[in-house]
Biopython code that builds the backbone (N, CA, C, O; Angstrom):
import numpy as np
from Bio.PDB.StructureBuilder import StructureBuilder

atoms = [
    (1, "UNK", "N", (-21.422, -16.006, -12.841)),
    (1, "UNK", "CA", (-21.022, -14.284, -12.419)),
    (1, "UNK", "C", (-19.838, -14.283, -11.426)),
    (1, "UNK", "O", (-19.055, -13.335, -11.477)),
    (2, "UNK", "N", (-19.643, -15.285, -10.516)),
    (2, "UNK", "CA", (-18.580, -15.418, -9.618)),
    (2, "UNK", "C", (-17.767, -15.768, -10.423)),
    (2, "UNK", "O", (-16.875, -14.924, -10.508)),
    (3, "UNK", "N", (-17.596, -16.760, -11.188)),
    (3, "UNK", "CA", (-16.083, -16.599, -11.556)),
    (3, "UNK", "C", (-15.985, -15.436, -12.561)),
    (3, "UNK", "O", (-14.846, -15.640, -12.980)),
    (4, "UNK", "N", (-16.424, -14.355, -13.222)),
    (4, "UNK", "CA", (-16.034, -13.751, -13.949)),
    (4, "UNK", "C", (-15.305, -12.732, -12.939)),
    (4, "UNK", "O", (-14.182, -12.305, -13.205)),
    (5, "UNK", "N", (-16.052, -12.328, -11.664)),
    (5, "UNK", "CA", (-15.687, -11.541, -11.076)),
    (5, "UNK", "C", (-13.942, -12.281, -10.469)),
    (5, "UNK", "O", (-13.004, -11.485, -10.419)),
    (6, "UNK", "N", (-13.784, -13.220, -10.212)),
    (6, "UNK", "CA", (-12.556, -13.625, -9.671)),
    (6, "UNK", "C", (-11.583, -13.417, -11.224)),
    (6, "UNK", "O", (-10.672, -12.591, -11.165)),
    (7, "UNK", "N", (-11.773, -14.071, -12.391)),
    (7, "UNK", "CA", (-10.931, -13.380, -13.144)),
    (7, "UNK", "C", (-11.075, -11.962, -13.586)),
    (7, "UNK", "O", (-10.296, -11.570, -14.455)),
    (8, "UNK", "N", (-11.887, -11.214, -13.148)),
    (8, "UNK", "CA", (-11.202, -10.006, -13.548)),
    (8, "UNK", "C", (-10.351, -9.150, -12.267)),
    (8, "UNK", "O", (-9.652, -8.163, -12.494)),
    (9, "UNK", "N", (-10.560, -9.735, -10.911)),
    (9, "UNK", "CA", (-9.723, -9.292, -10.083)),
    (9, "UNK", "C", (-8.270, -10.198, -10.153)),
    (9, "UNK", "O", (-7.264, -9.753, -9.601)),
    (10, "UNK", "N", (-8.245, -11.701, -10.989)),
    (10, "UNK", "CA", (-6.963, -11.812, -11.183)),
    (10, "UNK", "C", (-6.191, -11.046, -12.267)),
    (10, "UNK", "O", (-5.020, -10.699, -12.113)),
    (11, "UNK", "N", (-6.981, -10.779, -13.476)),
    (11, "UNK", "CA", (-6.469, -9.372, -14.100)),
    (11, "UNK", "C", (-6.164, -8.341, -13.702)),
    (11, "UNK", "O", (-5.146, -7.896, -14.232)),
    (12, "UNK", "N", (-6.603, -7.749, -12.988)),
    (12, "UNK", "CA", (-6.315, -6.779, -12.135)),
    (12, "UNK", "C", (-5.094, -6.652, -11.245)),
    (12, "UNK", "O", (-4.089, -5.969, -11.046)),
    (13, "UNK", "N", (-5.758, -7.692, -10.837)),
    (13, "UNK", "CA", (-3.863, -8.082, -9.883)),
    (13, "UNK", "C", (-2.441, -8.277, -10.241)),
    (13, "UNK", "O", (-1.349, -7.862, -9.851)),
    (14, "UNK", "N", (-2.967, -9.188, -11.267)),
    (14, "UNK", "CA", (-1.400, -9.358, -12.633)),
    (14, "UNK", "C", (-1.114, -8.056, -13.086)),
    (14, "UNK", "O", (0.053, -7.741, -12.852)),
    (15, "UNK", "N", (-2.056, -6.838, -13.888)),
    (15, "UNK", "CA", (-1.632, -5.829, -14.188)),
    (15, "UNK", "C", (-1.265, -4.755, -13.103)),
    (15, "UNK", "O", (-0.525, -3.794, -13.312)),
    (16, "UNK", "N", (-1.867, -5.044, -11.945)),
    (16, "UNK", "CA", (-0.743, -4.252, -10.819)),
    (16, "UNK", "C", (0.551, -4.737, -10.553)),
    (16, "UNK", "O", (1.518, -4.052, -10.218)),
    (17, "UNK", "N", (0.512, -6.158, -10.746)),
    (17, "UNK", "CA", (2.124, -6.647, -10.325)),
    (17, "UNK", "C", (2.702, -6.559, -11.352)),
    (17, "UNK", "O", (3.900, -6.487, -11.076)),
    (18, "UNK", "N", (2.541, -6.519, -12.483)),
    (18, "UNK", "CA", (3.218, -5.872, -13.971)),
    (18, "UNK", "C", (3.564, -4.469, -14.093)),
    (18, "UNK", "O", (4.296, -4.176, -15.038)),
    (19, "UNK", "N", (3.118, -3.410, -13.197)),
    (19, "UNK", "CA", (3.143, -2.299, -13.623)),
    (19, "UNK", "C", (4.287, -2.108, -12.376)),
    (19, "UNK", "O", (5.329, -1.498, -12.612)),
    (20, "UNK", "N", (4.060, -2.571, -11.281)),
    (20, "UNK", "CA", (5.223, -2.619, -10.185)),
    (20, "UNK", "C", (6.523, -3.045, -10.413)),
    (20, "UNK", "O", (7.519, -2.613, -9.833)),
    (21, "UNK", "N", (6.486, -4.096, -11.466)),
    (21, "UNK", "CA", (7.939, -4.672, -12.032)),
    (21, "UNK", "C", (7.940, -3.699, -12.740)),
    (21, "UNK", "O", (8.876, -3.107, -12.202)),
    (22, "UNK", "N", (7.628, -3.055, -13.532)),
    (22, "UNK", "CA", (8.141, -2.189, -14.909)),
    (22, "UNK", "C", (8.514, -0.877, -13.983)),
    (22, "UNK", "O", (9.393, -0.178, -14.487)),
    (23, "UNK", "N", (8.043, -0.460, -12.827)),
    (23, "UNK", "CA", (8.494, 0.907, -12.190)),
    (23, "UNK", "C", (9.880, 0.719, -11.741)),
    (23, "UNK", "O", (10.826, 1.476, -11.961)),
    (24, "UNK", "N", (9.882, -0.690, -10.902)),
    (24, "UNK", "CA", (10.814, -1.221, -10.242)),
    (24, "UNK", "C", (11.967, -0.987, -11.406)),
    (24, "UNK", "O", (12.833, -0.118, -11.307)),
    (25, "UNK", "N", (11.845, -1.906, -12.538)),
    (25, "UNK", "CA", (13.177, -1.685, -13.484)),
    (25, "UNK", "C", (13.625, -0.596, -14.036)),
    (25, "UNK", "O", (14.656, -0.539, -14.706)),
    (26, "UNK", "N", (12.801, 0.432, -13.765)),
    (26, "UNK", "CA", (12.997, 1.566, -14.592)),
    (26, "UNK", "C", (13.913, 2.882, -13.662)),
    (26, "UNK", "O", (14.589, 3.857, -13.991)),
    (27, "UNK", "N", (13.319, 2.017, -11.873)),
    (27, "UNK", "CA", (13.918, 3.441, -11.242)),
    (27, "UNK", "C", (14.906, 2.824, -10.730)),
    (27, "UNK", "O", (14.825, 2.918, -9.505)),
    (28, "UNK", "N", (15.973, 2.126, -11.109)),
    (28, "UNK", "CA", (17.373, 1.580, -9.949)),
    (28, "UNK", "C", (17.725, 2.803, -9.523)),
    (28, "UNK", "O", (17.607, 2.335, -8.390)),
    (29, "UNK", "N", (18.023, 3.842, -9.342)),
    (29, "UNK", "CA", (19.055, 5.030, -9.074)),
    (29, "UNK", "C", (19.043, 4.937, -7.937)),
    (29, "UNK", "O", (17.998, 4.490, -7.465)),
    (30, "UNK", "N", (20.017, 5.255, -7.092)),
    (30, "UNK", "CA", (20.063, 5.280, -5.929)),
    (30, "UNK", "C", (19.652, 6.789, -5.215)),
    (30, "UNK", "O", (20.142, 7.744, -5.817)),
    (31, "UNK", "N", (18.863, 7.113, -4.076)),
    (31, "UNK", "CA", (18.670, 7.873, -3.852)),
    (31, "UNK", "C", (18.611, 8.032, -2.263)),
    (31, "UNK", "O", (18.007, 7.109, -1.717)),
    (32, "UNK", "N", (19.133, 9.051, -1.383)),
    (32, "UNK", "CA", (18.940, 8.893, -0.295)),
    (32, "UNK", "C", (17.642, 10.507, 0.509)),
    (32, "UNK", "O", (17.740, 11.716, 0.298)),
    (33, "UNK", "N", (16.891, 9.957, 1.143)),
    (33, "UNK", "CA", (16.062, 10.419, 1.813)),
    (33, "UNK", "C", (16.182, 11.754, 2.997)),
    (33, "UNK", "O", (16.561, 11.282, 4.068)),
    (34, "UNK", "N", (16.013, 12.921, 3.061)),
    (34, "UNK", "CA", (16.444, 13.324, 3.924)),
    (34, "UNK", "C", (15.074, 14.298, 5.027)),
    (34, "UNK", "O", (14.652, 15.417, 4.734)),
    (35, "UNK", "N", (14.744, 13.688, 5.944)),
    (35, "UNK", "CA", (13.591, 14.122, 7.136)),
    (35, "UNK", "C", (13.994, 14.528, 8.175)),
    (35, "UNK", "O", (14.711, 13.983, 9.014)),
    (36, "UNK", "N", (13.300, 16.015, 8.131)),
    (36, "UNK", "CA", (13.941, 17.141, 9.561)),
    (36, "UNK", "C", (15.506, 16.456, 9.738)),
    (36, "UNK", "O", (15.744, 15.847, 10.781)),
    (37, "UNK", "N", (16.133, 16.528, 9.112)),
    (37, "UNK", "CA", (17.537, 16.493, 9.378)),
    (37, "UNK", "C", (18.131, 15.257, 9.279)),
    (37, "UNK", "O", (19.325, 15.330, 8.990)),
    (38, "UNK", "N", (17.663, 14.058, 9.434)),
    (38, "UNK", "CA", (18.104, 12.619, 9.311)),
    (38, "UNK", "C", (17.883, 12.430, 8.071)),
    (38, "UNK", "O", (16.863, 12.611, 7.406)),
    (39, "UNK", "N", (19.126, 11.969, 7.732)),
    (39, "UNK", "CA", (19.473, 11.189, 6.274)),
    (39, "UNK", "C", (19.735, 9.964, 6.359)),
    (39, "UNK", "O", (20.596, 9.463, 7.082)),
    (40, "UNK", "N", (18.855, 9.297, 5.469)),
    (40, "UNK", "CA", (18.812, 7.751, 5.403)),
    (40, "UNK", "C", (19.416, 7.248, 4.554)),
    (40, "UNK", "O", (19.608, 7.890, 3.521)),
    (41, "UNK", "N", (19.929, 5.915, 4.693)),
    (41, "UNK", "CA", (21.112, 5.320, 3.639)),
    (41, "UNK", "C", (20.458, 5.337, 2.318)),
    (41, "UNK", "O", (19.262, 5.137, 2.104)),
    (42, "UNK", "N", (21.388, 5.602, 1.452)),
    (42, "UNK", "CA", (21.147, 5.462, 0.010)),
    (42, "UNK", "C", (20.653, 3.891, -0.445)),
    (42, "UNK", "O", (21.166, 2.811, -0.151)),
    (43, "UNK", "N", (19.362, 4.219, -1.343)),
    (43, "UNK", "CA", (18.354, 2.949, -1.311)),
    (43, "UNK", "C", (18.020, 3.282, -2.915)),
    (43, "UNK", "O", (18.208, 4.379, -3.442)),
    (44, "UNK", "N", (17.598, 2.347, -3.435)),
    (44, "UNK", "CA", (17.353, 2.462, -4.852)),
    (44, "UNK", "C", (15.751, 2.839, -4.669)),
    (44, "UNK", "O", (15.021, 2.421, -3.770)),
    (45, "UNK", "N", (15.361, 3.801, -5.828)),
    (45, "UNK", "CA", (14.166, 4.949, -5.710)),
    (45, "UNK", "C", (12.960, 3.784, -5.568)),
    (45, "UNK", "O", (12.134, 4.040, -4.692)),
    (46, "UNK", "N", (12.737, 2.420, -6.391)),
    (46, "UNK", "CA", (12.026, 1.250, -6.667)),
    (46, "UNK", "C", (11.405, 0.998, -5.328)),
    (46, "UNK", "O", (10.223, 1.061, -4.993)),
    (47, "UNK", "N", (12.690, 0.637, -4.508)),
    (47, "UNK", "CA", (12.407, 0.480, -3.121)),
    (47, "UNK", "C", (11.937, 0.786, -2.303)),
    (47, "UNK", "O", (11.306, 0.080, -1.516)),
    (48, "UNK", "N", (12.182, 2.392, -2.239)),
    (48, "UNK", "CA", (11.345, 3.474, -1.114)),
    (48, "UNK", "C", (9.959, 3.504, -1.906)),
    (48, "UNK", "O", (8.994, 3.670, -1.160)),
    (49, "UNK", "N", (9.748, 3.414, -2.867)),
    (49, "UNK", "CA", (8.259, 3.666, -3.178)),
    (49, "UNK", "C", (7.533, 2.484, -3.018)),
    (49, "UNK", "O", (6.364, 2.454, -2.633)),
    (50, "UNK", "N", (8.411, 1.220, -3.393)),
    (50, "UNK", "CA", (7.027, 0.079, -3.066)),
    (50, "UNK", "C", (7.077, -0.014, -1.387)),
    (50, "UNK", "O", (6.126, -0.600, -0.871)),
    (51, "UNK", "N", (7.942, 0.432, -0.648)),
    (51, "UNK", "CA", (7.752, -0.009, 0.379)),
    (51, "UNK", "C", (6.848, 0.869, 0.937)),
    (51, "UNK", "O", (6.210, 0.510, 1.926)),
    (52, "UNK", "N", (6.655, 2.244, 0.336)),
    (52, "UNK", "CA", (5.697, 3.388, 0.690)),
    (52, "UNK", "C", (4.429, 2.749, 0.823)),
    (52, "UNK", "O", (3.706, 2.699, 1.818)),
    (53, "UNK", "N", (4.205, 2.124, -0.653)),
    (53, "UNK", "CA", (2.810, 1.775, -1.042)),
    (53, "UNK", "C", (2.328, 0.591, -0.310)),
    (53, "UNK", "O", (1.200, 0.621, 0.182)),
    (54, "UNK", "N", (3.049, -0.408, -0.198)),
    (54, "UNK", "CA", (3.033, -1.676, 0.954)),
    (54, "UNK", "C", (2.285, -1.352, 1.976)),
    (54, "UNK", "O", (1.119, -1.681, 2.198)),
    (55, "UNK", "N", (3.353, -0.360, 2.909)),
    (55, "UNK", "CA", (2.949, 0.321, 3.933)),
    (55, "UNK", "C", (1.453, 0.899, 3.950)),
    (55, "UNK", "O", (0.534, 0.470, 4.647)),
    (56, "UNK", "N", (1.408, 1.779, 3.195)),
    (56, "UNK", "CA", (0.153, 2.490, 2.811)),
    (56, "UNK", "C", (-1.181, 1.493, 2.881)),
    (56, "UNK", "O", (-2.272, 1.649, 3.428)),
    (57, "UNK", "N", (-0.576, 0.309, 2.023)),
    (57, "UNK", "CA", (-1.716, -0.776, 1.778)),
    (57, "UNK", "C", (-2.150, -1.238, 3.378)),
    (57, "UNK", "O", (-3.333, -1.497, 3.597)),
    (58, "UNK", "N", (-1.205, -1.323, 4.410)),
    (58, "UNK", "CA", (-1.468, -2.176, 5.408)),
    (58, "UNK", "C", (-2.376, -1.182, 6.645)),
    (58, "UNK", "O", (-3.285, -1.536, 7.396)),
    (59, "UNK", "N", (-1.698, 0.184, 6.484)),
    (59, "UNK", "CA", (-2.424, 1.222, 7.530)),
    (59, "UNK", "C", (-3.331, 1.334, 7.340)),
    (59, "UNK", "O", (-4.138, 1.135, 8.248)),
    (60, "UNK", "N", (-3.720, 1.670, 6.221)),
    (60, "UNK", "CA", (-4.918, 2.454, 5.672)),
    (60, "UNK", "C", (-6.030, 1.472, 5.939)),
    (60, "UNK", "O", (-6.922, 2.010, 6.595)),
    (61, "UNK", "N", (-6.221, 0.481, 5.709)),
    (61, "UNK", "CA", (-7.247, -0.580, 6.379)),
    (61, "UNK", "C", (-7.187, -0.795, 7.815)),
    (61, "UNK", "O", (-8.195, -0.987, 8.494)),
    (62, "UNK", "N", (-5.918, -0.761, 8.312)),
    (62, "UNK", "CA", (-5.921, -1.125, 9.609)),
    (62, "UNK", "C", (-6.813, 0.158, 10.320)),
    (62, "UNK", "O", (-7.778, 0.046, 11.076)),
    (63, "UNK", "N", (-6.244, 1.259, 9.884)),
    (63, "UNK", "CA", (-7.105, 2.855, 10.573)),
    (63, "UNK", "C", (-8.486, 2.749, 9.847)),
    (63, "UNK", "O", (-9.326, 3.598, 10.147)),
    (64, "UNK", "N", (-8.853, 1.658, 8.789)),
    (64, "UNK", "CA", (-10.430, 2.013, 9.061)),
    (64, "UNK", "C", (-11.255, 1.148, 9.755)),
    (64, "UNK", "O", (-12.388, 1.479, 10.103)),
    (65, "UNK", "N", (-10.637, -0.239, 10.044)),
    (65, "UNK", "CA", (-11.020, -1.119, 11.023)),
    (65, "UNK", "C", (-11.000, -0.482, 12.235)),
    (65, "UNK", "O", (-12.129, -0.130, 12.579)),
    (66, "UNK", "N", (-10.180, -0.221, 12.963)),
    (66, "UNK", "CA", (-10.249, 0.626, 14.048)),
    (66, "UNK", "C", (-11.011, 1.619, 14.478)),
    (66, "UNK", "O", (-11.133, 1.904, 15.670)),
    (67, "UNK", "N", (-11.700, 2.346, 13.324)),
    (67, "UNK", "CA", (-12.487, 3.618, 13.211)),
    (67, "UNK", "C", (-13.980, 2.717, 13.731)),
    (67, "UNK", "O", (-14.732, 2.835, 14.699)),
    (68, "UNK", "N", (-13.931, 1.744, 12.477)),
    (68, "UNK", "CA", (-15.362, 0.835, 12.185)),
    (68, "UNK", "C", (-15.607, 0.529, 13.671)),
    (68, "UNK", "O", (-16.623, 0.877, 14.271)),
    (69, "UNK", "N", (-14.482, -0.221, 14.262)),
    (69, "UNK", "CA", (-14.864, -0.572, 15.261)),
    (69, "UNK", "C", (-14.962, 0.036, 16.570)),
    (69, "UNK", "O", (-15.417, -0.596, 17.524)),
    (70, "UNK", "N", (-14.575, 1.178, 16.661)),
    (70, "UNK", "CA", (-15.098, 2.315, 17.567)),
    (70, "UNK", "C", (-16.195, 2.840, 17.469)),
    (70, "UNK", "O", (-16.752, 3.316, 18.459)),
    (71, "UNK", "N", (-16.839, 2.870, 16.030)),
    (71, "UNK", "CA", (-18.349, 3.306, 15.872)),
    (71, "UNK", "C", (-19.326, 2.620, 16.198)),
    (71, "UNK", "O", (-20.428, 3.069, 16.510)),
    (72, "UNK", "N", (-18.918, 1.151, 16.142)),
    (72, "UNK", "CA", (-19.786, -0.106, 16.383)),
    (72, "UNK", "C", (-20.052, -0.118, 17.723)),
    (72, "UNK", "O", (-21.185, -0.404, 18.112)),
    (73, "UNK", "N", (-18.860, 0.247, 18.755)),
    (73, "UNK", "CA", (-18.725, 0.020, 19.803)),
    (73, "UNK", "C", (-19.692, 1.216, 20.489)),
    (73, "UNK", "O", (-20.378, 1.038, 21.496)),
    (74, "UNK", "N", (-19.591, 2.586, 19.660)),
    (74, "UNK", "CA", (-20.492, 3.463, 20.453)),
    (74, "UNK", "C", (-21.691, 3.271, 20.080)),
    (74, "UNK", "O", (-22.589, 3.761, 20.766)),
    (75, "UNK", "N", (-21.920, 2.729, 19.237)),
    (75, "UNK", "CA", (-23.477, 2.405, 19.143)),
    (75, "UNK", "C", (-24.227, 1.250, 19.508)),
    (75, "UNK", "O", (-25.399, 0.898, 19.370)),
    (76, "UNK", "N", (-23.031, 0.688, 20.096)),
    (76, "UNK", "CA", (-23.997, -0.174, 21.001)),
    (76, "UNK", "C", (-24.179, 0.281, 22.351)),
    (76, "UNK", "O", (-25.195, -0.178, 22.872)),
    (77, "UNK", "N", (-23.559, 0.976, 23.003)),
    (77, "UNK", "CA", (-23.584, 1.871, 24.183)),
    (77, "UNK", "C", (-24.854, 2.671, 24.165)),
    (77, "UNK", "O", (-25.567, 2.796, 25.161)),
    (78, "UNK", "N", (-25.139, 3.270, 22.861)),
    (78, "UNK", "CA", (-26.347, 4.252, 22.981)),
    (78, "UNK", "C", (-27.591, 3.422, 22.277)),
    (78, "UNK", "O", (-28.666, 3.963, 22.535)),
    (79, "UNK", "N", (-27.673, 2.620, 21.716)),
    (79, "UNK", "CA", (-28.574, 1.948, 21.623)),
    (79, "UNK", "C", (-28.953, 0.598, 22.471)),
    (79, "UNK", "O", (-29.993, -0.013, 22.227)),
]
sb = StructureBuilder()
sb.init_structure("model")
sb.init_model(0)
sb.init_chain("A")
sb.init_seg("    ")
for serial, (resi, resn, name, xyz) in enumerate(atoms, 1):
    if name == "N":
        sb.init_residue(resn, " ", resi, " ")
    sb.init_atom(name, np.array(xyz, "f"), 0.0, 1.0, " ", f" {name:<3s}", serial, name[0])
structure = sb.get_structure()
């Protein structure tokens, strides 16, 4: 059963990597993002999007960890 889960996870990761690769190859045009009057440098759309994906994959679990830790600390004080 453990080997099946590992194989399915490996297939899922491979499919995600292939999707990111296909997206990167299809979106090579340069764009400049403008936010609150600040214009960023012209970068490929795929680079901007993949960077946002990676930042989200890091920030999301980090915030979850912080809030769960805070919740555990408050439960220890109460109990």
